[in-house]
MITOR-773951 format. One record per residue: residue number from 1; x, y, z of N, C-alpha, C in turn. Coordinates in pm, whole numbers, plus 50000, padded with zeros to 5 digits. Example, Ala and Ser with C-alpha at 12.3 -4.5 7.8 and 13.67 -1.06 7.14 Angstrom:
# residues 2
{1 {51319 49431 50780} {51230 49550 50780} {51320 49670 50780}}
{2 {51285 49775 50708} {51367 49894 50714} {51290 50003 50787}}
//
This chain:
# residues 346
{1 {46330 12662 79920} {46387 12593 79804} {46478 12688 79729}}
{2 {46602 12643 79703} {46698 12727 79634} {46667 12735 79485}}
{3 {46693 12852 79427} {46677 12870 79284} {46814 12852 79218}}
{4 {46825 12753 79129} {46953 12721 79068} {46948 12755 78920}}
{5 {47046 12835 78875} {47053 12872 78733} {47193 12838 78681}}
{6 {47212 12715 78635} {47346 12674 78591} {47389 12747 78465}}
{7 {47522 12766 78451} {47577 12831 78334} {47581 12737 78215}}
{8 {47593 12606 78242} {47605 12507 78136} {47486 12413 78141}}
{9 {47433 12382 78023} {47319 12292 78015} {47349 12179 77919}}
{10 {47313 12054 77956} {47334 11942 77866} {47236 11948 77750}}
{11 {47260 11867 77648} {47167 11861 77536} {47029 11821 77586}}
{12 {46923 11880 77528} {46788 11843 77572} {46755 11699 77536}}
{13 {46672 11635 77619} {46631 11500 77593} {46521 11498 77489}}
{14 {46508 11384 77419} {46399 11370 77323} {46265 11377 77395}}
{15 {46261 11330 77518} {46135 11329 77592} {46145 11429 77707}}
{16 {46181 11384 77826} {46199 11473 77940} {46288 11404 78041}}
{17 {46346 11479 78137} {46429 11413 78239} {46352 11311 78320}}
{18 {46219 11333 78336} {46138 11245 78420} {46102 11114 78352}}
{19 {46098 11113 78221} {46058 10991 78152} {46105 10997 78007}}
{20 {46122 10880 77949} {46161 10876 77809} {46247 10756 77779}}
{21 {46329 10769 77674} {46411 10659 77626} {46558 10680 77659}}
{22 {46626 10569 77679} {46770 10570 77703} {46838 10487 77596}}
{23 {46957 10530 77555} {47042 10448 77470} {47159 10402 77555}}
{24 {47175 10270 77566} {47278 10212 77651} {47411 10202 77576}}
{25 {47514 10168 77651} {47648 10161 77593} {47656 10061 77477}}
{26 {47580 09953 77483} {47586 09851 77377} {47494 09883 77260}}
{27 {47430 10001 77264} {47342 10042 77155} {47198 10002 77171}}
{28 {47165 09916 77267} {47026 09882 77292} {46960 09997 77367}}
{29 {46829 09989 77381} {46755 10098 77443} {46675 10047 77563}}
{30 {46629 10141 77643} {46545 10110 77758} {46459 10232 77787}}
{31 {46364 10216 77878} {46272 10324 77914} {46297 10365 78058}}
{32 {46296 10496 78083} {46316 10548 78218} {46197 10634 78257}}
{33 {46162 10628 78384} {46052 10712 78434} {46057 10721 78585}}
{34 {45981 10816 78639} {45966 10831 78784} {45876 10719 78836}}
{35 {45905 10671 78956} {45827 10561 79011} {45685 10604 79047}}
{36 {45599 10502 79055} {45459 10519 79093} {45425 10414 79198}}
{37 {45319 10436 79277} {45280 10336 79377} {45252 10199 79315}}
{38 {45208 10198 79188} {45178 10072 79123} {45303 09988 79093}}
{39 {45420 10044 79117} {45544 09972 79090} {45588 09880 79204}}
{40 {45511 09874 79311} {45557 09801 79430} {45594 09656 79399}}
{41 {45506 09584 79332} {45533 09442 79305} {45655 09426 79215}}
{42 {45663 09509 79111} {45776 09500 79019} {45907 09538 79089}}
{43 {45899 09635 79180} {46019 09677 79253} {46066 09566 79348}}
{44 {45972 09505 79416} {46008 09394 79506} {46068 09278 79427}}
{45 {46012 09251 79311} {46064 09144 79226} {46204 09177 79176}}
{46 {46228 09305 79145} {46360 09347 79099} {46465 09323 79208}}
{47 {46439 09370 79328} {46538 09353 79435} {46556 09207 79472}}
{48 {46448 09128 79463} {46459 08985 79493} {46549 08914 79392}}
{49 {46557 08969 79270} {46635 08904 79164} {46783 08940 79167}}
{50 {46822 09037 79249} {46962 09079 79254} {47049 08972 79321}}
{51 {47171 08962 79277} {47265 08870 79341} {47299 08921 79481}}
{52 {47359 08835 79560} {47399 08875 79695} {47498 08993 79688}}
{53 {47588 08990 79592} {47686 09097 79580} {47620 09230 79549}}
{54 {47526 09230 79454} {47457 09354 79418} {47371 09404 79534}}
{55 {47307 09310 79605} {47227 09348 79721} {47313 09412 79828}}
{56 {47429 09352 79855} {47518 09406 79958} {47571 09544 79919}}
{57 {47599 09564 79792} {47648 09695 79748} {47541 09803 79763}}
{58 {47415 09764 79748} {47307 09863 79760} {47267 09886 79904}}
{59 {47260 09780 79986} {47204 09792 80121} {47306 09762 80232}}
{60 {47430 09727 80195} {47535 09694 80291} {47498 09575 80379}}
{61 {47411 09491 80327} {47377 09365 80391} {47315 09275 80284}}
{62 {47293 09149 80319} {47232 09056 80224} {47080 09056 80235}}
{63 {47025 09135 80327} {46881 09138 80347} {46814 09218 80235}}
{64 {46706 09162 80182} {46629 09232 80080} {46541 09338 80147}}
{65 {46511 09448 80076} {46428 09553 80136} {46288 09502 80167}}
{66 {46235 09545 80282} {46101 09505 80321} {45994 09592 80256}}
{67 {45869 09562 80291} {45756 09631 80230} {45760 09782 80255}}
{68 {45802 09823 80375} {45805 09965 80407} {45903 10040 80318}}
{69 {46020 09983 80297} {46120 10049 80213} {46079 10047 80067}}
{70 {46018 09939 80023} {45967 09933 79886} {45866 10044 79864}}
{71 {45779 10066 79962} {45680 10174 79950} {45747 10310 79938}}
{72 {45858 10330 80009} {45932 10456 80000} {45986 10474 79858}}
{73 {46045 10368 79803} {46100 10376 79668} {45994 10409 79564}}
{74 {45871 10367 79590} {45764 10385 79491} {45680 10510 79516}}
{75 {45724 10594 79608} {45652 10718 79638} {45739 10837 79599}}
{76 {45712 10893 79483} {45785 11011 79436} {45695 11133 79431}}
{77 {45591 11132 79514} {45492 11239 79510} {45546 11372 79561}}
{78 {45646 11369 79650} {45706 11491 79703} {45854 11490 79666}}
{79 {45886 11546 79551} {46023 11539 79500} {46121 11625 79579}}
{80 {46072 11709 79668} {46162 11783 79757} {46209 11694 79871}}
{81 {46135 11588 79900} {46172 11496 80006} {46245 11374 79951}}
{82 {46194 11319 79842} {46255 11199 79784} {46201 11178 79644}}
{83 {46279 11107 79566} {46236 11075 79429} {46312 10952 79382}}
{84 {46242 10866 79311} {46306 10746 79256} {46276 10735 79107}}
{85 {46372 10679 79036} {46357 10648 78894} {46370 10498 78874}}
{86 {46301 10447 78773} {46320 10308 78733} {46349 10303 78584}}
{87 {46432 10207 78547} {46458 10177 78406} {46396 10042 78377}}
{88 {46320 10034 78268} {46248 09911 78238} {46285 09857 78101}}
{89 {46264 09728 78086} {46287 09658 77959} {46184 09545 77951}}
{90 {46135 09518 77831} {46042 09407 77813} {46116 09276 77792}}
{91 {46054 09168 77836} {46103 09034 77810} {45982 08942 77804}}
{92 {45967 08874 77689} {45853 08784 77670} {45722 08855 77702}}
{93 {45706 08974 77646} {45582 09053 77656} {45552 09101 77798}}
{94 {45649 09098 77887} {45629 09149 78023} {45736 09252 78053}}
{95 {45695 09361 78119} {45788 09469 78151} {45854 09444 78285}}
{96 {45988 09456 78287} {46066 09431 78407} {46149 09553 78442}}
{97 {46166 09578 78570} {46260 09680 78615} {46400 09622 78607}}
{98 {46492 09695 78544} {46630 09647 78532} {46728 09736 78608}}
{99 {46683 09853 78654} {46769 09941 78732} {46683 10045 78801}}
{100 {46734 10099 78911} {46661 10203 78984} {46759 10291 79060}}
{101 {46717 10412 79086} {46795 10505 79169} {46699 10588 79252}}
{102 {46748 10633 79367} {46666 10711 79459} {46750 10822 79521}}
{103 {46690 10940 79533} {46752 11040 79619} {46657 11075 79732}}
{104 {46714 11103 79849} {46639 11142 79968} {46706 11265 80026}}
{105 {46628 11366 80058} {46684 11492 80107} {46758 11472 80238}}
{106 {46878 11528 80246} {46954 11532 80373} {46936 11666 80440}}
{107 {46935 11772 80360} {46909 11907 80409} {46854 11988 80292}}
{108 {46854 12118 80304} {46791 12202 80202} {46861 12194 80067}}
{109 {46990 12166 80064} {47064 12172 79939} {47130 12040 79899}}
{110 {47122 11939 79984} {47190 11812 79957} {47093 11695 79969}}
{111 {47107 11600 79878} {47026 11479 79882} {47118 11357 79876}}
{112 {47082 11254 79949} {47156 11127 79943} {47102 11046 79826}}
{113 {47193 10984 79750} {47152 10911 79631} {47208 10769 79636}}
{114 {47135 10676 79578} {47179 10536 79572} {47125 10472 79445}}
{115 {47195 10369 79398} {47164 10306 79271} {47165 10154 79285}}
{116 {47089 10089 79198} {47095 09942 79187} {47067 09906 79042}}
{117 {47149 09817 78988} {47135 09771 78849} {47134 09619 78849}}
{118 {47041 09562 78776} {47034 09416 78767} {47166 09361 78713}}
{119 {47206 09246 78767} {47336 09188 78732} {47353 09167 78582}}
{120 {47247 09131 78512} {47257 09106 78368} {47286 09233 78288}}
{121 {47268 09349 78352} {47286 09475 78280} {47404 09556 78331}}
{122 {47490 09493 78410} {47611 09561 78452} {47698 09590 78330}}
{123 {47766 09704 78331} {47858 09739 78224} {47793 09802 78103}}
{124 {47664 09828 78109} {47595 09887 77995} {47569 10037 78010}}
{125 {47625 10096 78116} {47614 10241 78132} {47491 10290 78205}}
{126 {47415 10200 78266} {47291 10242 78332} {47318 10330 78455}}
{127 {47423 10298 78530} {47456 10382 78645} {47488 10524 78603}}
{128 {47564 10539 78496} {47598 10671 78444} {47474 10747 78400}}
{129 {47385 10679 78326} {47264 10744 78277} {47171 10783 78392}}
{130 {47160 10697 78493} {47076 10729 78608} {47132 10848 78685}}
{131 {47264 10851 78704} {47324 10964 78774} {47298 11094 78699}}
{132 {47310 11091 78569} {47285 11210 78488} {47143 11261 78506}}
{133 {47046 11170 78503} {46906 11209 78522} {46880 11257 78665}}
{134 {46936 11185 78762} {46914 11224 78901} {46969 11364 78927}}
{135 {47084 11394 78866} {47143 11527 78884} {47049 11635 78832}}
{136 {46994 11614 78713} {46903 11713 78655} {46778 11732 78741}}
{137 {46722 11621 78787} {46601 11630 78868} {46630 11689 79005}}
{138 {46747 11659 79060} {46784 11718 79190} {46796 11869 79178}}
{139 {46864 11915 79074} {46879 12060 79054} {46742 12125 79032}}
{140 {46656 12060 78957} {46523 12115 78932} {46443 12129 79060}}
{141 {46477 12049 79161} {46406 12054 79288} {46485 12127 79397}}
{142 {46585 12204 79357} {46654 12292 79450} {46778 12236 79517}}
{143 {46818 12113 79483} {46940 12055 79542} {47060 12089 79453}}
{144 {47172 12114 79515} {47293 12145 79439} {47403 12041 79460}}
{145 {47381 11950 79557} {47480 11845 79582} {47410 11711 79602}}
{146 {47477 11605 79555} {47434 11469 79583} {47542 11402 79667}}
{147 {47499 11331 79769} {47590 11264 79860} {47560 11115 79855}}
{148 {47665 11034 79859} {47646 10889 79856} {47753 10822 79939}}
{149 {47726 10701 79981} {47826 10620 80050} {47827 10483 79985}}
{150 {47946 10431 79958} {47959 10300 79898} {48082 10232 79955}}
{151 {48093 10103 79930} {48205 10029 79985} {48332 10056 79904}}
{152 {48446 10038 79969} {48574 10059 79901} {48587 09969 79779}}
{153 {48531 09850 79788} {48543 09755 79678} {48450 09778 79561}}
{154 {48358 09874 79576} {48262 09899 79468} {48321 09997 79367}}
{155 {48427 09954 79300} {48497 10042 79206} {48409 10086 79088}}
{156 {48322 10000 79034} {48238 10048 78923} {48156 10171 78961}}
{157 {48099 10173 79082} {48020 10288 79123} {48108 10409 79149}}
{158 {48222 10387 79211} {48316 10498 79235} {48363 10558 79103}}
{159 {48386 10474 79003} {48428 10525 78872} {48318 10608 78806}}
{160 {48194 10567 78826} {48083 10644 78770} {48082 10785 78829}}
{161 {48098 10794 78960} {48102 10927 79023} {48221 11008 78973}}
{162 {48339 10947 78973} {48461 11020 78940} {48467 11059 78793}}
{163 {48402 10982 78706} {48407 11010 78563} {48284 11086 78513}}
{164 {48203 11134 78606} {48079 11201 78568} {48101 11339 78508}}
{165 {48216 11400 78537} {48239 11538 78496} {48196 11638 78601}}
{166 {48122 11591 78703} {48084 11677 78814} {48202 11690 78911}}
{167 {48206 11802 78981} {48306 11817 79087} {48280 11709 79191}}
{168 {48380 11626 79219} {48363 11510 79305} {48467 11509 79415}}
{169 {48418 11498 79540} {48507 11486 79655} {48476 11355 79727}}
{170 {48579 11283 79765} {48561 11157 79835} {48634 11157 79968}}
{171 {48582 11079 80063} {48643 11068 80195} {48631 10924 80243}}
{172 {48744 10865 80279} {48745 10728 80330} {48697 10725 80475}}
{173 {48617 10623 80506} {48571 10601 80642} {48570 10451 80665}}
{174 {48687 10397 80700} {48698 10253 80719} {48685 10181 80585}}
{175 {48587 10091 80576} {48564 10014 80454} {48468 10084 80358}}
{176 {48435 10208 80389} {48338 10280 80308} {48397 10410 80255}}
{177 {48338 10460 80148} {48380 10586 80087} {48259 10678 80079}}
{178 {48273 10797 80133} {48169 10899 80118} {48198 10981 79993}}
{179 {48096 11001 79912} {48111 11075 79787} {48022 11199 79793}}
{180 {48080 11313 79759} {48007 11439 79758} {48021 11501 79620}}
{181 {47908 11512 79548} {47909 11565 79412} {47838 11698 79405}}
{182 {47899 11794 79335} {47828 11915 79296} {47758 11884 79164}}
{183 {47625 11891 79161} {47552 11849 79042} {47510 11967 78955}}
{184 {47570 12082 78978} {47552 12192 78883} {47640 12161 78762}}
{185 {47580 12153 78645} {47656 12113 78526} {47767 12212 78497}}
{186 {47882 12156 78462} {47999 12234 78423} {48031 12204 78277}}
{187 {48131 12275 78224} {48173 12247 78087} {48218 12101 78073}}
{188 {48285 12049 78175} {48334 11911 78170} {48220 11810 78170}}
{189 {48120 11829 78257} {48010 11733 78264} {47926 11735 78137}}
{190 {47904 11853 78081} {47827 11863 77957} {47904 11798 77841}}
{191 {48034 11822 77835} {48115 11763 77729} {48114 11612 77736}}
{192 {48124 11557 77859} {48121 11411 77874} {47986 11354 77831}}
{193 {47879 11421 77869} {47745 11374 77833} {47725 11378 77682}}
{194 {47772 11483 77617} {47755 11495 77472} {47838 11390 77399}}
{195 {47959 11367 77445} {48044 11264 77382} {47982 11127 77398}}
{196 {47936 11098 77520} {47873 10968 77545} {47750 10950 77456}}
{197 {47669 11053 77442} {47549 11043 77360} {47584 11013 77214}}
{198 {47687 11077 77162} {47728 11052 77023} {47777 10909 77005}}
{199 {47862 10865 77096} {47923 10731 77084} {47817 10622 77098}}
{200 {47731 10634 77198} {47631 10530 77221} {47522 10531 77115}}
{201 {47488 10650 77063} {47390 10655 76954} {47447 10589 76829}}
{202 {47574 10613 76802} {47639 10546 76689} {47634 10395 76705}}
{203 {47658 10347 76827} {47651 10202 76853} {47512 10148 76829}}
{204 {47411 10230 76856} {47273 10182 76843} {47229 10166 76698}}
{205 {47289 10241 76605} {47249 10228 76465} {47348 10147 76382}}
{206 {47460 10107 76442} {47558 10027 76369} {47498 09899 76311}}
{207 {47409 09826 76383} {47355 09702 76324} {47277 09724 76194}}
{208 {47229 09846 76169} {47163 09872 76042} {47263 09877 75927}}
{209 {47380 09930 75953} {47474 09958 75845} {47596 09867 75843}}
{210 {47622 09800 75953} {47735 09707 75959} {47695 09580 76033}}
{211 {47584 09517 75996} {47544 09395 76068} {47638 09279 76037}}
{212 {47670 09204 76139} {47756 09087 76120} {47680 08970 76058}}
{213 {47546 08971 76072} {47462 08868 76011} {47322 08924 75994}}
{214 {47247 08868 75896} {47115 08920 75863} {47017 08803 75850}}
{215 {46899 08821 75910} {46789 08727 75890} {46685 08794 75801}}
{216 {46631 08718 75705} {46524 08767 75618} {46398 08689 75652}}
{217 {46310 08753 75726} {46189 08686 75773} {46078 08706 75671}}
{218 {46033 08595 75612} {45931 08602 75508} {45982 08564 75372}}
{219 {46107 08520 75364} {46161 08473 75236} {46091 08343 75196}}
{220 {46075 08321 75065} {46014 08197 75017} {46078 08158 74885}}
{221 {46033 08045 74829} {46088 07999 74700} {46025 08072 74582}}
{222 {45918 08147 74605} {45852 08220 74496} {45934 08342 74457}}
{223 {45973 08355 74331} {46055 08468 74290} {45987 08603 74308}}
{224 {45852 08604 74306} {45779 08730 74320} {45760 08772 74465}}
{225 {45789 08682 74557} {45774 08713 74700} {45872 08822 74741}}
{226 {45822 08922 74815} {45906 09036 74852} {46026 08992 74936}}
{227 {46004 08903 75028} {46114 08853 75110} {46219 08783 75026}}
{228 {46174 08707 74925} {46268 08638 74838} {46349 08737 74755}}
{229 {46285 08845 74712} {46356 08947 74635} {46463 09015 74721}}
{230 {46431 09037 74847} {46531 09095 74938} {46647 08998 74957}}
{231 {46614 08871 74978} {46718 08769 74992} {46807 08763 74867}}
{232 {46743 08768 74751} {46818 08761 74626} {46913 08879 74610}}
{233 {46868 08998 74652} {46954 09117 74643} {47076 09100 74733}}
{234 {47056 09048 74853} {47168 09027 74945} {47268 08929 74887}}
{235 {47217 08821 74826} {47305 08720 74769} {47376 08776 74645}}
{236 {47300 08842 74557} {47357 08895 74433} {47464 09000 74460}}
{237 {47440 09083 74559} {47537 09188 74593} {47653 09137 74678}}
{238 {47649 09007 74709} {47756 08943 74785} {47777 09005 74923}}
{239 {47665 09014 74994} {47676 09057 75134} {47774 08964 75205}}
{240 {47862 09022 75287} {47975 08946 75339} {47950 08861 75461}}
{241 {47834 08871 75524} {47809 08794 75646} {47710 08681 75624}}
{242 {47682 08602 75729} {47581 08496 75719} {47442 08553 75691}}
{243 {47367 08483 75605} {47229 08519 75573} {47139 08404 75615}}
{244 {47030 08437 75685} {46940 08335 75737} {46797 08358 75685}}
{245 {46753 08282 75583} {46612 08291 75543} {46523 08227 75650}}
{246 {46411 08292 75678} {46317 08239 75778} {46186 08205 75708}}
{247 {46152 08076 75709} {46028 08030 75649} {45993 07895 75712}}
{248 {45876 07885 75774} {45842 07759 75844} {45812 07643 75749}}
{249 {45802 07672 75618} {45762 07568 75522} {45872 07533 75422}}
{250 {45994 07573 75451} {46103 07544 75358} {46229 07508 75435}}
{251 {46301 07408 75384} {46427 07369 75447} {46545 07446 75390}}
{252 {46529 07497 75267} {46631 07582 75206} {46567 07672 75103}}
{253 {46628 07789 75084} {46582 07885 74984} {46705 07941 74915}}
{254 {46703 07935 74782} {46817 07982 74703} {46946 07912 74747}}
{255 {46933 07784 74777} {47047 07699 74819} {47104 07740 74954}}
{256 {47030 07820 75030} {47072 07861 75164} {46983 07792 75266}}
{257 {47037 07728 75368} {46953 07663 75469} {46855 07763 75531}}
{258 {46729 07722 75539} {46624 07806 75596} {46584 07753 75733}}
{259 {46528 07840 75813} {46488 07805 75950} {46343 07843 75970}}
{260 {46269 07765 76049} {46126 07794 76067} {46097 07920 76146}}
{261 {46191 07960 76232} {46165 08073 76320} {46298 08138 76358}}
{262 {46296 08267 76384} {46418 08336 76426} {46474 08273 76552}}
{263 {46387 08222 76638} {46432 08160 76763} {46518 08036 76739}}
{264 {46504 07976 76619} {46575 07851 76589} {46713 07875 76528}}
{265 {46753 07999 76509} {46880 08027 76443} {46999 07987 76531}}
{266 {47110 07947 76468} {47227 07907 76546} {47298 08024 76614}}
{267 {47271 08146 76571} {47325 08265 76635} {47220 08375 76631}}
{268 {47240 08479 76710} {47150 08593 76708} {47192 08688 76596}}
{269 {47114 08700 76490} {47150 08795 76385} {47139 08938 76437}}
{270 {47231 09023 76396} {47224 09161 76443} {47110 09237 76377}}
{271 {47074 09198 76255} {46969 09267 76182} {46869 09166 76128}}
{272 {46740 09199 76141} {46635 09118 76080} {46554 09206 75986}}
{273 {46539 09161 75862} {46454 09229 75765} {46322 09153 75761}}
{274 {46213 09222 75789} {46084 09157 75808} {45991 09193 75693}}
{275 {45947 09089 75621} {45854 09107 75509} {45747 08999 75519}}
{276 {45661 09011 75617} {45553 08915 75641} {45421 08993 75644}}
{277 {45307 08924 75638} {45180 08995 75649} {45172 09081 75775}}
{278 {45099 09189 75766} {45095 09287 75874} {45062 09225 76010}}
{279 {44963 09139 76014} {44918 09085 76142} {45018 08989 76205}}
{280 {45121 08950 76129} {45224 08860 76183} {45346 08936 76234}}
{281 {45353 09065 76209} {45475 09141 76239} {45506 09141 76389}}
{282 {45407 09167 76473} {45437 09178 76616} {45486 09046 76675}}
{283 {45434 08934 76625} {45484 08804 76672} {45629 08784 76629}}
{284 {45664 08830 76510} {45802 08820 76464} {45893 08907 76552}}
{285 {45844 09023 76592} {45922 09109 76683} {45949 09035 76814}}
{286 {45849 08965 76866} {45869 08885 76988} {45979 08781 76966}}
{287 {45975 08715 76851} {46076 08613 76820} {46215 08675 76811}}
{288 {46223 08789 76745} {46352 08857 76730} {46409 08896 76865}}
{289 {46323 08951 76951} {46370 08992 77084} {46417 08872 77163}}
{290 {46343 08761 77155} {46381 08642 77230} {46516 08587 77185}}
{291 {46550 08606 77057} {46677 08553 77005} {46791 08652 77019}}
{292 {46761 08777 77055} {46866 08874 77078} {46899 08963 76959}}
{293 {46806 08976 76864} {46825 09065 76749} {46832 09209 76799}}
{294 {46925 09287 76744} {46943 09424 76790} {46865 09526 76709}}
{295 {46842 09498 76580} {46776 09596 76494} {46687 09524 76394}}
{296 {46578 09590 76355} {46485 09531 76258} {46451 09636 76152}}
{297 {46433 09588 76030} {46380 09670 75921} {46247 09608 75881}}
{298 {46139 09681 75903} {46006 09628 75876} {45960 09682 75740}}
{299 {45963 09597 75639} {45921 09634 75505} {45768 09637 75495}}
{300 {45704 09552 75572} {45559 09533 75566} {45483 09664 75573}}
{301 {45382 09678 75487} {45294 09796 75486} {45163 09764 75558}}
{302 {45073 09863 75560} {44942 09843 75621} {44931 09902 75760}}
{303 {45015 09998 75791} {45012 10057 75924} {44953 10199 75919}}
{304 {45024 10298 75965} {44965 10433 75976} {44918 10489 75844}}
{305 {44976 10441 75735} {44941 10498 75604} {44802 10458 75556}}
{306 {44738 10360 75625} {44607 10313 75578} {44492 10364 75665}}
{307 {44522 10441 75770} {44414 10495 75849} {44430 10477 75999}}
{308 {44323 10502 76071} {44326 10504 76217} {44366 10370 76277}}
{309 {44306 10261 76228} {44338 10130 76283} {44484 10094 76258}}
{310 {44533 10127 76140} {44673 10101 76110} {44766 10184 76196}}
{311 {44726 10309 76225} {44807 10395 76311} {44816 10339 76452}}
{312 {44705 10282 76500} {44704 10220 76632} {44800 10102 76636}}
{313 {44796 10020 76532} {44887 09906 76524} {45033 09952 76519}}
{314 {45057 10061 76448} {45194 10111 76438} {45245 10159 76572}}
{315 {45160 10228 76648} {45200 10272 76782} {45235 10152 76870}}
{316 {45154 10048 76862} {45182 09927 76941} {45313 09863 76897}}
{317 {45337 09863 76768} {45461 09806 76716} {45582 09884 76767}}
{318 {45575 10016 76760} {45685 10100 76806} {45709 10079 76955}}
{319 {45602 10075 77035} {45614 10054 77179} {45679 09920 77209}}
{320 {45641 09818 77131} {45696 09684 77155} {45845 09681 77122}}
{321 {45882 09739 77008} {46024 09741 76969} {46106 09816 77073}}
{322 {46059 09932 77115} {46131 10010 77216} {46137 09936 77349}}
{323 {46025 09871 77384} {46023 09798 77510} {46127 09688 77515}}
{324 {46152 09624 77401} {46251 09518 77394} {46394 09571 77384}}
{325 {46409 09702 77366} {46543 09759 77358} {46605 09753 77220}}
{326 {46524 09728 77116} {46574 09720 76980} {46556 09854 76908}}
{327 {46620 09866 76791} {46599 09981 76703} {46526 09933 76578}}
{328 {46449 10024 76516} {46368 09984 76400} {46371 10091 76293}}
{329 {46378 10046 76167} {46348 10128 76050} {46219 10074 75992}}
{330 {46120 10161 75970} {45990 10116 75922} {45883 10149 76023}}
{331 {45764 10093 76003} {45725 09999 75896} {45697 10071 75763}}
{332 {45656 09991 75663} {45624 10043 75529} {45740 10125 75475}}
{333 {45856 10061 75466} {45974 10131 75414} {46035 10050 75300}}
{334 {46132 10109 75233} {46198 10044 75120} {46330 09980 75158}}
{335 {46357 09973 75289} {46477 09905 75334} {46595 09999 75349}}
{336 {46713 09946 75329} {46836 10021 75349} {46918 10023 75221}}
{337 {46992 10131 75203} {47088 10142 75094} {47223 10172 75154}}
{338 {47316 10080 75138} {47451 10097 75192} {47551 10067 75082}}
{339 {47621 10170 75037} {47714 10154 74924} {47855 10120 74967}}
{340 {47875 10095 75094} {48009 10058 75142} {48051 09927 75076}}
{341 {48158 09928 74995} {48198 09804 74924} {48241 09693 75018}}
{342 {48274 09726 75142} {48316 09622 75236} {48198 09540 75284}}
{343 {48075 09592 75269} {47959 09525 75326} {47860 09481 75219}}
{344 {47830 09568 75123} {47736 09537 75015} {47599 09499 75071}}
{345 {47543 09589 75150} {47412 09564 75211} {47311 09661 75150}}
{346 {47229 09609 75057} {47124 09692 74994} {46992 09615 74997}}
//
């Protein structure tokens, strides 16, 4: 095994190269980790859900991978021989694989790599993020080059390789392109990774500070109700976007049409402010995720600040929010203060 000591190192991850959180191009989040044998059913379901085009780009045929190949993808026990990563996202309280990548050793210093991304998540930067992680893990296991083959028409994948910042060599072979990457980080690859991280992180917090619409979950007609006070502040400060009070027992609040559930809204609000009893918060998170809310501010108290049981609930809440790919401020917080006169969001 070769010992590799690169001159340039990317910014450290919040977690680790093997597992942790990802911020996608659209600002949503996902979870990445090394595969396990228990992933077989989820992996088979993932490949079965791919379109014919995505299947052909991954396997150069329309045939779905069989049980033997699925088992290979889910066996990362010997990272010098092969290793696979999966990216997951929750939907309706169930975790789904939305992307995967695998490298397999070709020789002592080179590994073949391949990627697959669910059609619904094309264009969100998952291929780029997976390549970045695969490069780090390959180097950690003694590989200095990644080799891949893709079709001439697979321009999105070719662009990922060419725009990675890694030294990239390509060779045409009929309808296919062989790609040879040096995965030792250079000044260019580190600069691209750092720029991407800044831009995508900014996108992930924009819904807190520049939401195009806001839902207030827990607003009522009672002036003393915390949700109603939040709604009143938004109205009084003349927030510039649509405001949606959520209350199953009111048709309107403060002369604004109210809706029984976030799922019933005519559009997906970018931000939801949640002020409901503690035990109702996780169900509201489910509703927000189902409607496509990008960020939530949880005003509700009664979590880690009240003891062990509350801390357990808070961990579950955080895991659920992250699993759905949303961002959260809270729980038990005082909300947001934004003095930008163009928005008036306080």
